[in-house]
N, C-alpha and C positions, 0 to 999 in steps of 0.2 A: 419534453425537456428531461437528456438524461442526468440519473443518479449522481450524486457527485460525492465523493469519499474522499479518505485520506488512512495513511498508515504511518505504526510506531512501529520503531524496530527495535529490539532491546539489545543492545549492542553486546550486551556479555554471553550472549547467544547466537548472535549471526559471526558467517565464520566465510562470508563474501562467495557464497560457491557460485551464484547468480543464475539458479532456480527458479526465483522470481521474477527473474529479468525477460528470461525467455518463456516466463508462461503466463505474461499480463497481457490480456489481449488488447489493452487499450498503447502500450506501449510505452508506459509512461516512466518506467521503475531502472534504473543504472546506478553500477558503483558508485560511493563518493571517492574519486581516487583523491581526494584532498584533504582526506581525513582517514586516523586508525581508528582501529575497535581496542580497548584493552590489549585483547590477546593478539592484536597487531593483525587483521584483516578489514579489509576498504568496507565500511556495510552499506545498503543497499538504501537509494532514498529518491523521493517523487522527485522530479526534474525538470517535469511541465507540467500544465495543467491537461484534466480529462479523466483521472481516478475516478471509476465509478463504485468503488467499494463493493465491489465484486465477490472481493479473498479469496480467487484463485490463486494469489502470491501464497498466503497465510497456509493454502490448502497442500501445496507443493512445499513446502519451506521444512527441512528435514528436521530442523531443530526448535520448530516451534516459536521462532524470534520475528515473526511480526505478528500485529493486531491491528486489524484492521475496523475502522469505523463509517460510518453511512450517514450521512446529512438526513435528520430527520424534516418533512415538509409536514406542516399542517396543512389539513386543507379545511377548508369552509363548506359549511355546507348549500347547495344550490339555494337562492332565495326561491320561494312559492309566491304564484299568482295568485 
């Protein structure tokens, strides 16, 4: 089962450069053309399921506008026979 993740974009810093969109190995990011940030840019967002929380988008963001979260799955210990 692949990991599940999501991002939060700080719209005060995102300038819509699309570096994160290009770098996303899952292809789940795009610019939100229906909205503008306070500075007048189209922010990035996840537009479909499939984010694994790999954080490549955050690494390539020149303005550190992306925070990545990854779902934590608690595993139970196997039963001892």
